[in-house]
Every structure is written in C-alpha cells, then in structure tokens.
C-alpha positions as CSV (number, residue, x, y, z in Angstrom):
1,X,0.0,0.0,0.0
2,X,1.5,3.3,-1.1
3,X,1.6,6.3,1.4
4,X,2.1,9.8,0.2
5,X,4.7,10.9,2.7
6,X,4.8,14.5,1.6
7,X,1.1,14.9,2.0
8,X,1.1,13.0,5.3
9,X,3.9,15.2,6.6
10,X,2.0,18.3,5.7
11,X,-1.1,17.1,7.6
12,X,0.8,16.2,10.7
13,X,2.8,19.4,10.7
14,X,-0.4,21.4,10.2
15,X,-1.9,19.9,13.4
16,X,1.4,20.6,15.2
17,X,1.2,24.2,14.2
18,X,-2.5,24.5,15.2
19,X,-1.6,23.0,18.6
20,X,1.3,25.4,19.0
21,X,-0.9,28.4,18.1
22,X,-3.5,27.5,20.7
23,X,-1.3,26.3,23.6
24,X,2.0,28.3,23.5
25,X,0.7,30.1,26.5
26,X,1.0,27.0,28.8
27,X,4.8,27.6,28.8
28,X,6.6,30.3,30.8
29,X,8.1,33.1,28.6
30,X,11.6,31.7,29.1
31,X,10.5,28.2,28.3
32,X,8.6,29.3,25.2
33,X,11.6,31.3,23.9
34,X,13.9,28.3,24.3
35,X,11.4,26.1,22.5
36,X,11.1,28.6,19.7
37,X,14.8,28.7,19.3
38,X,15.1,24.9,19.1
39,X,12.2,24.7,16.7
40,X,13.9,27.2,14.4
41,X,17.1,25.2,14.5
42,X,15.2,22.0,13.7
43,X,13.4,23.6,10.7
44,X,16.7,24.8,9.4
45,X,18.5,21.5,9.9
46,X,20.9,23.1,12.4
47,X,22.7,21.2,15.1
48,X,21.8,22.1,18.7
49,X,25.2,23.8,19.2
50,X,24.9,25.9,16.1
51,X,23.4,29.3,16.9
52,X,21.4,31.4,14.4
53,X,22.1,35.1,13.9
54,X,20.0,37.0,16.4
55,X,18.3,39.1,13.8
56,X,17.4,36.0,11.8
57,X,15.9,34.3,14.8
58,X,13.9,37.4,15.8
59,X,12.5,37.8,12.3
60,X,11.5,34.1,12.3
61,X,9.9,34.4,15.8
62,X,7.9,37.4,14.6
63,X,6.7,35.6,11.5
64,X,5.8,32.4,13.5
65,X,3.7,34.5,16.0
66,X,1.9,36.1,13.1
67,X,1.3,32.7,11.6
68,X,-0.1,31.4,14.9
69,X,-2.5,34.3,15.0
70,X,-3.8,33.4,11.5
71,X,-4.4,29.7,12.4
72,X,-5.5,29.9,16.0
73,X,-9.1,29.6,15.2
74,X,-8.7,26.3,13.3
75,X,-9.4,22.9,14.8
76,X,-7.2,19.9,14.6
77,X,-7.7,18.1,11.3
78,X,-8.2,14.3,10.7
79,X,-5.4,12.4,9.1
80,X,-6.1,11.1,5.6
81,X,-4.0,8.4,4.0
82,X,-4.3,5.3,1.9
83,X,-8.0,6.0,1.3
84,X,-8.8,6.1,5.0
85,X,-9.5,8.9,7.5
86,X,-8.3,8.9,11.1
87,X,-8.8,11.0,14.1
88,X,-5.4,12.6,14.8
89,X,-5.2,10.7,18.1
90,X,-5.8,7.3,16.5
91,X,-2.1,6.6,16.9
92,X,-2.2,2.8,16.8
93,X,-4.4,2.6,13.6
94,X,-2.2,5.1,11.8
95,X,1.0,3.3,12.8
96,X,-0.4,0.0,11.5
97,X,-0.2,1.5,8.0
98,X,3.1,3.4,8.6
99,X,5.3,0.8,10.2
100,X,5.8,-1.2,6.9
101,X,7.3,2.0,5.5
102,X,9.7,2.5,8.4
103,X,7.7,5.4,9.8
104,X,6.0,6.0,13.2
105,X,3.4,8.6,14.3
106,X,3.2,9.9,17.8
107,X,0.1,11.6,19.3
108,X,-0.8,12.5,22.9
109,X,-1.1,15.3,25.4
110,X,1.7,17.3,27.0
111,X,1.7,19.8,29.9
112,X,-1.4,22.0,30.1
113,X,-3.2,19.3,28.0
114,X,-1.4,20.5,24.9
115,X,-1.9,18.2,22.0
116,X,1.5,17.0,20.7
117,X,2.3,15.1,17.5
118,X,5.3,13.9,15.5
119,X,6.0,11.9,12.4
120,X,9.4,10.2,12.2
121,X,11.6,7.5,10.7
122,X,12.3,4.5,12.9
123,X,16.0,3.7,13.4
124,X,15.4,0.4,15.3
125,X,12.9,-1.3,17.7
126,X,13.4,-3.3,20.8
127,X,11.1,-5.0,23.3
128,X,11.2,-4.8,27.1
129,X,8.6,-7.1,28.6
130,X,5.3,-6.1,27.1
131,X,6.6,-2.7,25.9
132,X,7.9,-1.8,22.4
133,X,10.6,0.8,22.2
134,X,11.1,2.6,18.9
135,X,14.3,4.6,18.6
136,X,13.7,7.6,16.3
137,X,16.4,9.4,14.5
138,X,15.0,11.7,11.8
139,X,11.8,13.6,12.6
140,X,9.7,14.7,9.6
141,X,7.1,16.8,11.6
142,X,6.9,17.9,15.2
143,X,5.4,20.6,17.4
144,X,7.0,23.0,19.8
145,X,6.9,20.5,22.7
146,X,9.8,18.2,22.4
147,X,10.6,15.4,24.9
148,X,13.3,12.8,24.6
149,X,11.0,9.9,25.5
150,X,7.3,9.6,25.4
151,X,4.8,6.8,25.9
152,X,1.3,5.9,25.1
153,X,0.1,2.6,26.4
154,X,2.8,0.0,25.9
155,X,4.5,2.0,23.1
156,X,7.6,4.0,24.0
157,X,9.3,6.4,21.6
158,X,12.9,7.2,22.2
159,X,13.6,10.4,20.3
160,X,17.3,10.9,19.6
161,X,17.3,14.4,18.3
162,X,15.2,15.8,21.2
163,X,17.6,14.1,23.6
164,X,20.5,15.8,21.8
165,X,18.8,19.2,22.0
166,X,17.8,18.7,25.6
167,X,21.4,17.9,26.7
168,X,22.9,20.9,24.8
169,X,20.3,23.3,26.3
170,X,21.1,22.0,29.8
171,X,24.8,22.6,29.2
172,X,24.1,26.1,27.7
173,X,21.5,27.2,30.2
174,X,22.2,25.2,33.3
175,X,20.9,26.5,36.7
176,X,23.6,27.1,39.4
177,X,22.2,24.2,41.4
178,X,22.6,21.9,38.3
179,X,26.2,22.8,37.4
180,X,28.0,20.4,39.8
181,X,26.0,17.2,39.0
182,X,26.1,18.1,35.3
183,X,29.9,18.4,35.4
184,X,30.0,15.1,37.3
185,X,27.9,13.4,34.6
186,X,29.8,14.8,31.6
187,X,33.2,13.9,33.2
188,X,32.2,10.2,32.9
189,X,32.4,10.8,29.1
190,X,35.6,12.9,29.3
191,X,33.7,16.2,28.7
192,X,33.6,19.4,30.6
193,X,30.7,21.9,30.4
194,X,32.6,25.1,30.2
195,X,35.0,23.7,27.5
196,X,31.9,22.6,25.5
197,X,30.3,26.1,25.8
198,X,33.5,27.8,24.7
199,X,34.3,25.4,21.8
200,X,30.8,24.4,20.6
201,X,31.8,23.8,17.0
202,X,34.4,21.1,17.9
203,X,33.0,19.8,21.2
204,X,29.3,19.8,20.4
205,X,29.4,16.7,18.1
206,X,30.9,14.7,20.9
207,X,27.5,15.1,22.7
208,X,26.0,12.6,20.2
209,X,27.6,9.7,22.0
210,X,26.2,11.0,25.3
211,X,22.7,11.4,23.9
212,X,22.6,7.9,22.5
213,X,23.9,6.3,25.7
214,X,21.7,8.3,28.0
215,X,18.6,7.8,25.9
216,X,18.9,4.1,26.5
217,X,18.7,4.9,30.2
218,X,16.0,7.6,30.1
219,X,13.4,5.3,28.5
220,X,13.2,3.5,31.9
221,X,11.2,6.4,33.2
222,X,8.5,5.4,30.7
223,X,9.0,1.7,31.7
224,X,8.4,2.8,35.3
225,X,5.2,4.5,34.3
226,X,3.9,1.3,32.8
227,X,4.8,-0.8,35.9
228,X,3.6,1.8,38.5
229,X,0.1,1.5,39.9
230,X,0.0,4.5,42.2
231,X,-2.7,6.1,40.2
232,X,-5.2,3.4,39.3
233,X,-7.5,3.6,36.3
234,X,-8.1,7.0,34.9
235,X,-7.9,9.0,38.1
236,X,-4.6,10.7,37.2
237,X,-6.0,11.9,33.9
238,X,-9.1,13.1,35.6
239,X,-7.0,15.1,38.1
240,X,-4.9,16.7,35.4
241,X,-7.9,17.6,33.3
242,X,-9.7,19.1,36.3
243,X,-6.9,21.3,37.4
244,X,-5.2,22.2,34.1
245,X,-2.8,25.1,34.1
246,X,-2.6,25.3,37.9
247,X,0.0,24.2,40.4
248,X,-2.1,21.2,41.1
249,X,-1.6,19.9,37.6
250,X,2.2,20.4,38.0
251,X,2.1,18.7,41.4
252,X,0.1,15.7,39.9
253,X,2.7,15.4,37.1
254,X,5.6,15.5,39.5
255,X,4.2,12.9,41.8
256,X,3.5,10.6,38.8
257,X,7.1,11.2,37.6
258,X,8.5,10.4,41.0
259,X,6.4,7.2,41.2
260,X,7.9,6.1,37.8
261,X,11.4,7.1,38.6
262,X,11.6,5.4,41.9
263,X,9.7,2.2,40.9
264,X,12.1,-0.8,41.1
265,X,11.8,-1.2,37.3
266,X,11.9,2.6,36.7
267,X,14.7,5.1,35.9
268,X,16.6,5.1,39.2
269,X,16.2,1.3,39.6
270,X,17.8,0.9,36.2
271,X,20.6,3.4,37.0
272,X,21.4,1.5,40.2
273,X,21.4,-1.9,38.6
274,X,23.7,-0.7,35.8
275,X,25.9,1.4,38.2
276,X,25.6,4.3,35.8
277,X,27.3,7.2,37.5
278,X,26.7,9.5,34.5
279,X,23.0,8.9,34.6
280,X,22.9,9.5,38.3
281,X,24.5,12.9,37.8
282,X,22.2,13.8,35.0
283,X,19.2,12.8,37.1
284,X,20.0,15.4,39.7
285,X,21.1,18.0,37.1
286,X,17.8,17.7,35.2
287,X,15.6,17.9,38.3
288,X,13.2,20.8,38.0
289,X,12.3,23.0,41.0
290,X,9.1,21.3,41.8
291,X,10.7,17.8,41.8
292,X,13.6,19.0,44.0
293,X,11.0,20.3,46.5
294,X,9.1,17.0,46.5
295,X,12.2,14.8,46.6
296,X,14.8,16.8,48.5
297,X,16.3,13.7,50.0
298,X,18.1,12.9,46.7
299,X,20.6,15.7,46.7
300,X,22.3,14.8,50.0
301,X,22.4,11.2,49.0
302,X,24.1,12.1,45.7
303,X,26.6,14.3,47.6
304,X,27.5,11.4,49.9
305,X,27.7,9.1,46.9
306,X,30.4,11.3,45.3
307,X,32.7,10.6,48.2
308,X,32.0,6.9,48.9
309,X,30.3,5.5,45.7
310,X,28.0,3.4,47.9
311,X,25.1,2.4,45.6
312,X,23.2,1.0,48.6
313,X,22.5,4.5,49.9
314,X,21.0,5.4,46.5
315,X,18.9,2.3,46.6
316,X,17.7,3.4,50.1
317,X,16.7,6.9,48.9
318,X,15.0,5.4,45.9
319,X,12.8,3.2,48.1
320,X,12.1,6.1,50.5
321,X,11.2,8.3,47.5
322,X,8.8,5.6,46.2
323,X,7.1,5.4,49.6
324,X,6.7,9.1,49.8
325,X,5.4,9.4,46.2
326,X,2.7,6.8,47.1
327,X,1.7,8.8,50.2
328,X,1.4,12.0,48.2
329,X,-0.6,10.2,45.4
330,X,-3.0,8.8,47.9
331,X,-3.4,12.2,49.6
332,X,-4.0,13.9,46.2
333,X,-6.6,11.3,45.2
334,X,-8.4,11.6,48.5
335,X,-8.6,15.4,48.4
336,X,-9.7,15.3,44.7
337,X,-12.5,12.8,45.4
338,X,-13.7,14.7,48.5
339,X,-15.0,17.4,46.2
340,X,-16.6,15.2,43.6
341,X,-19.4,17.1,42.0
342,X,-18.6,20.1,44.2
343,X,-16.6,23.3,44.0
344,X,-13.5,22.6,42.0
345,X,-11.8,25.8,43.1
346,X,-12.3,25.0,46.7
347,X,-10.8,21.6,46.3
348,X,-7.9,23.0,44.3
349,X,-7.2,25.5,47.2
350,X,-7.3,22.6,49.7
351,X,-4.8,20.7,47.6
352,X,-2.5,23.7,47.4
353,X,-2.7,24.5,51.1
354,X,-2.5,20.9,52.4
355,X,0.0,19.3,50.0
356,X,1.8,22.0,48.0
357,X,2.4,24.9,50.4
358,X,4.0,22.6,53.0
359,X,6.7,21.9,50.4
360,X,7.7,25.5,50.4
361,X,7.2,26.0,46.6
362,X,3.9,27.8,46.2
363,X,5.6,31.1,45.9
364,X,8.0,29.9,43.3
365,X,5.1,29.2,40.9
366,X,2.6,31.8,39.8
367,X,-0.9,30.5,39.3
368,X,-1.0,28.7,36.0
369,X,2.8,28.9,35.3
370,X,4.3,25.6,34.3
371,X,7.5,24.2,35.7
372,X,8.9,23.8,32.2
373,X,12.2,25.7,32.2
C-alpha cells in the first residue's frame, strides 16, 4: 500500500502548528523562547550547538507568531492516507499503516493538556517485557513540545534528536544548582561543560555519544510508568484535566514522575542496577524546582555518593522516594475525590494548602505557570 509521505507530513505538521498556536501560553516566557529557538534550528536543519544570527531568529519568531494568530481559530484536522481517514489521536491505527514503510506517528497530550504530535523515521525497535521501544532518528514533523522519551500505552518512543537538543540546552542554560552534577555526569564521558560552551563547534558533536547512551537509560522512566500503579485507572488523567494550568496539575505530574522514577523497574532502579554514574549525575542536574522540593532527599544522597560511591544509599533513597510518592498520590486522590461534583476551586485550594504549600514551593510558581524551564 502506497503512502504519500509528503502529503502526510504536511497534515501532521499542520496539526502541530495549530496546537502550538493555541497552547503556546502554557509555557513560561523563558520556556517558550527556548522552544522557539530549538524549533527554528530543527526547521533549518541546524545542530543544537549551532546558533542562528540574532536578527534572523527574531524575524523568524515574529513571523511564527503572526502565523499562529492566523491559524489559532482552526481545529485539529483528521489524518487522511491510503484511502482512510483517522482522528489525529488514533495513533495505533495510523502506525499500523506506517510501520511497513519504516515510519511512526506519535500523538498525545503534554503539559497543560497541549496536543502533541510527531512523524518520524524509525531507526530500530526493541522490546522490554510487554513494551515496544522505537528509537527515532529523523523527525519529519513535530510541534514545539519536544521530549526525549514519550509513551502511550505499551508503546515508547525514544527520540534521539530531542535528547541531543535537551542535553545541549542543559549545558548552555544550566541553573547554578545543576552545574556540579552536570559536570560530574559529563566527566564520565571525558567532557567538561565550560569547554563545551567555549568550543561548541568542535565539542558539540561529541555530545551525540552521550545522547545515544543516556537515551537508552531515560526510556526507563517510561518503563516505570507502565509498571507503576500508584494512580489506578483514569484517576490521574481526571485530576490533570480538572486542574489544568494550575500548580495542582504540575504537582500531579511531578508525583506521577516520582512514582515512575523510583519504581524498582523505573529510571533510578535501572541506573542503580547498571551502576551508571553519568545517569545519576544527569538525574540530579535535570531535576526541576518542583521535583527538587518533592524529593529533597536525593541531593544529600548524591553528595554522599560522590565521596563513597556506595550504591546502597542510592537504593535506600529510591525506596524512600517511592514510599513518599505513594503517600502523596493517595493524599491527592483523597482530596480530589472529597470534592466530587462540588466546588473545583475550593478543592484546588485545599490541595494547594495541604499538599503543595508545606513543600515551600507555592511562591515559586505563579498561578498557572508551568515548571517547564
């Protein structure tokens, strides 16, 4: 069966653009600008460490915002191919036609319930238990939201180029609190952040090896999500949809991430079993403010590890983190259900006051601002 790749690519990219036009506001200003810069580089075929001329980037951003204004009123369009028409979220049905051609299609929801899509070429596929992992090298269409690994059901996509962009952005824009663990992680590959920033043209390509190796590790966050049962059924999706664009949504996402990371089969469990020092450093370096507040026990454990390389203490903090994540998940579910059919704002305020404010992070997040930097 023949597939018109050019036509399909145009359809997927159109939905990506419509989503961007309607949901760009879910990101903080800084996060949006970084995403726009990376999207510009991707469209131009530039490497992450190649920087466009400032005036060229500004002109492109102005043009993109104008384009978004023009298409913001449009709805997502169905995907038509091979004589059939699909809802844009019918990922499995679409992939049933694409896989024989070496292509995969991704569809789902990101932070703020932003629709996110991509079309890409498959490099290779592996199986872990009941899960299929497709490693993606070349992306033909994508939206502004770019994550190295994403999952829907038992299907995991490991996206090589987003991992490369993510690593470079962390090196270029790392927070002060992330610099030490980032340097620790890169040193395992014989790299040094400041040298890479000063000599991007020669040092940047060396990051490809890091991206490939670390992506193999990072997919275990998604494996942990499949294995974890802290949020049974559809309750997590219900919570996220109810409190979209609020600190409660971010909190729910962080708790779910912590459950996955600290599951025995999840990211930290895999790092511990494989004794991957680099991945341990990256885990701390990539921790966002909300996660650091929910899981503050990890930093001192890492600091001790640097001096004694005792993996048992990392295992201890993993188990403690998993227990804590379960307690937080149960408390969140209980509060959410206590207001079933009632005043959503009142329940949201209770969740904030009883679960989020005690963490000391409410003031760090304005109402509706996403932890996406």
